[in-house]
C-alpha positions, 0 to 999 in steps of 0.5 A: 343287609348285604352291600349292593356293590358285592353283587358284581357282574360275574359273582357275588364277592366282598370282604368276608367279615365286613361284607358277608355277615352270616345273616346276610348270607342266610338271606342270600341262600333264601334268595338263591334257593328261590331262584333255583326253584323258580328257574330250574329245580330244588337240587342244589350242590355247594362247595367251598374253598379253603379260606378261613371264612368258608365254614361260617359262610357254608353254614349260613348259606346252606341254612338259607337254601334249606329254609327255601326248600332246597335239597342241598348236597355239600361237596366239602372243601374242593376246587371249583371245577369240582363243584362244576363237575359235580352239578353236570354229573349229578344233573343238579338243578343249581350249584354254588361255590363259596370262594374268593378265587384270586382275591386277597385271603380276607375276601370270599364270595359266591359263584352260581350255576343255575341249570346249564348256565352261570348266574351273571349280570341281570340274574345276579341283580335278580338275586339282590332284588329278591333279598331287598323285597324278602320274596322267597320261597319256603319249604322243607329242604334236606342236607347231605354230604358227599365226596365226588373227588375220585369221580372227578379225578377219573373223568379228567385223567381218562382223556389223557395218555402221555407218550413220553414221560415229562418233568414238571414243577406244580405249585398249588400255593396252599389252595384247593388244587394240591390234594386233587392235583396229586391224585391226577399226577399219580395217574399220569406219565409225569415226574412231578416236583410239588410245591405247597400242596397242603390247603392253608387258608392263610396262604403262608407261602405266597398268595395263590394268584399265579398271574402276579410275578412275585407269586412265581418266585419259588416255582421259577426257582425249582424249575431251574434246580430240577431242569423241569420242562415247565412249571404250572401254578393255580390260584386258590380255587383252581379255575385259574392256571399260570405257566412258566417255561423251562427257562423261568419265564412266564407264559401269559394266558393268551399265549397258552391259549394259542398253544391249546388252539394250535393243537385244536386246529390240527384236528378241527379246521376252522374252529372257533376260539373266544379271547378277551380284550387283554389278550395279545394281538399276536394270538388273534392274528396267528389263529386267523392266519391258521384258519381258525375264527378268533373272536374278542370278547369281554372278560369274566368267566360267566360272560365267556361261557355264555359267548362260547355257547352262542358261538359254539366255540371249541376253546375260550381263554383269558389273560388271568389263566381261565381256560375253558374247553369245550373241546374233549371236555365240558366247557367250564374253566378248570385249571387242573384239566387245562394243566393236563392239556398243557402237559400233553402238548409238551409230551407229544411235542418232545420239546419244552414249553418255550418251543411251542411259540418258535416263529411268533412275532417278538412283541413287547407287552406288559402283565396285567397292571392293576390300579386302585379304583373305587367300585362306585366310580370305576366304570365312569372313569373308563367310560370317560377315558374311552370318550377321550380317545375316541376323538383321536384314535380307533378304540375297541369298546367291547370291554372298556377301552382297548385303544388302537396305536400305530404299532400296538394297543393299550387297554383300560378296563374296570374289574368286575371282581375288585375295586380296581382298573386293569391296564395292559399294553403291547407294542413292537418296541419298549420305546413305543410301549412306554410311549403308549402307556405314558399317553393312557396314564396321562389321561387316567390321571386327568380323569381321576384327579389323582396319582395312580397307585398299583395294587396286586 
């Protein structure tokens, strides 16, 4: 009824019209409702992003939830962090966000929270087993709709007072960030130029994924036109932030996390920070030098949030732009809140964004490189690559294979959300980076038996 491969490590996600049939999603609602009631309780909040399949999936999901006995509160079309916020404010037993996040527009999926934790790993497989066994609770649930956006906006802006008015360009990519960010910006000391703030699930201007350089073209052009001190972009459901400095250069998630962590360390010496395997070695080394406690961990919002709680970390971040603030905030990934934090840093420093990284070692790095792969074989391919390099080099295998070279590193890991292999490289020079990349790609080609094809 539902393809088992869409039940991934962090969420449930697939091509909406192929993998997410209305009947199948109704069964998913029954399974989620059953899981929530057996582990937390019957009160469930649901939100959705602006993808064209969202209304259909919302109806099917809530039908299943109600039939299981859940009391459903529908938040409407909202950013993912608004759904997370609603669960905390209303003390809901569960929450489900219907979103395809940064995936292509024909995708959609479900991110779920039960009690105080995200559903991931074995819990997501438990949902699949409930469906396969038709092991459902039954009852008489209920349905209502509420608007919680203004409460969320007030909660976010209450923590900020910018001492200096800054000039910023913000690109919402026609995703869910636009209407909510417009309300936030109106309450802050900001001169903002807003791009693509209207929600449109066809994403007519560019795909809402600020980790892909081609999606930043209009943002960069407007920064140069207006003389802004920084630019900010969001993904489709507003849990990923992308930033560009005043010169039009992208600031990847690891360097953005470093800027946040430096500020936290001025107030909390010895604070703990969770990064992931794609993050720059510069970030880990600098945080340690400043007296922080950096930990390298697995990629994935659910995995990161769990590790944050285990380590009592103040901040976690990913290359992809997921930023998790426990410092002054609730601990979940919220790109709208992260945007306020970086604007605050720029405002207080009196300098545009690029100056936050003065004095750091100048290494050469790639962005995330995404290669086409099959869901059924991608993890096995990574395991074989790791086995190869274990014989000759040190590797970090916390998530895929981070191969340590004499003056840099290269990473190969399997995406938990797409049929994709992800690579990234960093080295002291372009020549070394090219050498390390060629060595890793040679092994990949041998293990896959096919040429490598990049995808976005």
